[in-house]
C-alpha positions, 0 to 999 in steps of 0.5 A: 544676763537674763536667761534666754531660750534657744529655738533651733529649727531646720528646713530643706528642699532637695534638688528636684532631680535627686532622691537624696539631699546633698546638704546635711544638718546636725545639732547637739545640745548638752543639757547640763552645760547648755552648750549647743552646736549646730552644723550645716554642711553642703557637699560638692555637687548633689545626690549620694556623693554630696550627701556622704561628704556633707554628712561626714563633715557635719558628723566630724564637727559634732564629734569634735564639739563634744570636747570643751576645747575651742572649736576653731582648732577643730574647724581647721582640722576639718578644713584640712581633712577635706579633699580639694577638687582639682578642677575647681580648687574648692573643698568637696564640702563647705560648712557653717558651725554655730557654737553657743554657750549658756553665758550667751557667747556665740562663735560661728565658723564658716568655710565656703558657705554664704555668710550667716544673717544676724537679725537684731531688733528686726534689722540685719546686723553685720558682725566683723569676721576674722579670717584664718587660712591654711597656708597651703599653696594654691589652696584659697580656702579660708575660715571666717570666724565671728564672735559675739554675745546673743541678745533677746530676740536675736535670730541667726539664719544660716543656709546653703548656697541653694538659698542665695543662688535661687533663680540664678540665670533668670531674667529677674534674678540673673545673679540669684536671690543672694544674701541681701534678698534673703535678709530683706525678706526675713526683715519684712516677715519679722516686721509683720510678725515679731514672734515668728518662730524659728521653724516658720522662718526656716520653712518660709525662707526655703519656700521663698527661695523655691519661688525664685526658680522660674519653673518652681523646681529646686535646681540645687539643695535648698537648706536653711537653719534658724536659731532664735533667742527669746524670753521663754514662752511658758505652757501648762499642759494638765491632764487627768484628775488628782488622785484624791478629790480633796486636791481638786481645788489645789489642782484648779488653782495651779492651772488658774494662777499659771503665767503662760499658755494653759491647756487641759486635755481630758473631759474629767479634768476640764469638768473639775476646773470648770466646777472649782473656778465656776466657769462654763465649758462650751463644746465646739461640735462643728469646728472639726467635723471631718476629724476622727478625734473628739472636738475641742471645747472652750473655757474662759482663761484656758487657751485650749481644752481637748479630750484626753487619751485619744488626742494626747496619743495622736499628739505624741504621734505628730511630735514623734514624726514631725508630721502635719495634718492637711487640716486642723484638728485637736491634736494638731492644735495641741502639738503646734502649741507645744512646739511653739513653747519653750518651758512646758509644765506637764501636770498629771493627775494620777486618779485611775480612769476605769474606762481605760482599763477595759482590755477590749480597747485598742492597745494605743490607749496607754495609761496616762502617766506613761503617755505623758512621760513619753510626750515629755521625753519627746519634747526634751530630746527632739525639740530641746524644750525644758520640761517639768513633769509633776504628778498630783 
C-alpha cells in the first residue's frame, strides 16, 4: 500500500452559556509504529461537570491505547466503568475512538455518539457496524465497531451531537441538522475544493452547525474532528546561507530541484538563489503595509520569499499558540503553508550573520539554528508533521 499521510484536526465551539466545554478531544501518535489514536468524548449535560466526565473518558481511552492489545476490549471496560444516569438510562459520557495503524487498517468504536462519516471519492460511504452489548439488565448501551482500510483522499469526520442536533426545534430544522445534513455539506465543500484540509473542514462544519441555530448561539457544545488521508504534501523551507560560499551553487540546486512547495526565509539566502539561478527578485512593498514585519518578495520557481529571523520568530509564535492574524502578513502566510504541508524539509545554512550577534538587539532574535530546531520540534509534536532537518 502506498504510504499515506494522516492529517488530524479538531475544532470546537462551547455552549454559549458556559465558560467550559463539555466535550473533550485527545489524540496520540506513536512516531515509531505510526499508530494514531483519537478520542472525542461528550459529557452528559454541559459545563464543568460534563467537562470532567468527558476528559476522564478521553484520558482513559488514550491510556488504554498505549497498549498493543485490541482496543475493543478496553472500550468495553470504559463503557462499563462509566456510571449511568438513573433518570435517562444513558451513560454520563459518550465517546468515539478512532484507532489507525500504519498498514492502513482502521477500527472505530462508538458508544452513544452520532455515527461518523466516511467521505470516499467525494461521496459519503457507509461502513457496516458490529454491535456489542454489556448484557446488563435495563442498560441499553452498546458499542458500535467498524473496521476498514483507509484509501487515498479518505476523510473521516466524527463529532458530538452538538453538530447533528444544531437548530433542533426551529422551523427549518425541527429535528436538527442531523448527520445527513452534515454529510451533504462536506460532500459539497470537497466537491468545490478537493484539497480541503482537515483543519478547514473541521472549522467549517462547526461554523455551519452554529448557523443552523436560530439566534446563532450554540445551545450545546459543538465539536468536530476530521482525519484526512492523502499522498504527502512536501515543502522545503530554506533559511540562511551555507557555511562555505563554495556550496552556494549546491544550495541553490537543492532548492531548484525540490519536488513540492519551496520557501526561502532570509534576504541573503534569497540573493544567493537568485544569483545562482539567474532569477530576479521583486519585493512587494505595498502588500502588507500595516504589518510590522518586513514585506515578502517574489521569485520565479519559489512559492514564498520572506525576511529571515523576525518572520521565522513570529511564525514559531503562531505555530506554538495556534493563533491567527486578523489580516495576513509574511509570518501568517509561512505558518499557513507549513500547517498545510505533510513532509517538511528544513534546510539551514550555518554561516553566522554578524548582524544578529549585536547584544543590543532584542533577545527574541534567536540564532537561526536554534530557531529552526524549535520550528521543527513544534511541527512534529503539535502538528504530527514529518520533518527532516538538514544543515549546510
